[in-house]
C-alpha positions, 0 to 999 in steps of 0.5 A: 450368083445370077447371070441376069444381073450382069449389065449386058443382061439387064440392058437387054431386058430393060424397058429403055426408050429410044432416047435412053438407048441413044445415050448408051450408044453415045457413051461408048456403046456401053450397057453399064447403067451406072456410066450413063447415070453418072454422065447425066448426073454430071451433065445436070451439075454443068447445066445448073452451073452454066444456067442452062435448063436441065429438064431433059437431063433430069427426065433422061436420068429418071427414065433410065433409073426407073428402067434399071429398077424395074428390070432388077425387080423383074429378073431378081433371083428368088431367095430359094434359088440361091444355094445356102453355101453361096449365101454363107460364103458371101455373108462370111466374107462381108462379116470380115469387114467393119463396113460394107458398101453395096452399089447393087440394087439387089438383095444378095448382100442383105440376104447373105448377111441375114443368112450368115449372122445374127441380127446383132452382127451387122447393121444397116442404119434402120435401127427400128427395123423399118425407117431410116432416121438421119439423126440416129446413125450411131451403132449401139454396139460393134457391128459390120455397118452396111451402106446401100449407096444406091438404095436397094430392092428392099429400100424405098422412099415413101410419098411423104419423103421417109426412107423405109426398109421393106421387111418380109411378112412371116412366111413370105420373101421380100420379092 
């Protein structure tokens, strides 16, 4: 759909520090952010279990995650540049399942479902349109349930700890 979302393209565009880049190289000279972030997640668990300070591990994780998010935001394809046939094709494929698990930060799955369905055909657990409520996760009718495992461009945590889904104002897009 968008070449700028490939790991090599994101890696080349990301504002990574020298320390961040050293980790990508040490883990097999990869450009895959998820490989590095997962290695740091496991490293933190090991440090905690062994009683070692994990401050630098936490700092590297935050630095790399923020670089990835900033890069996805910077290179995201505009809604108008995705052909309707692509949105329809992806949306219809996703609607053929009872659950969809997205590991992408981008808006393509979200836009595809919005484009190919009515709002009642899929649910993303933001039942009141903007805020996630952990005590209210049961769908009210049969729908495709969409799980954003890493979050998404349209999902963020507010300073007070709430998880919010950004909704586009009339006449505007989420970007």
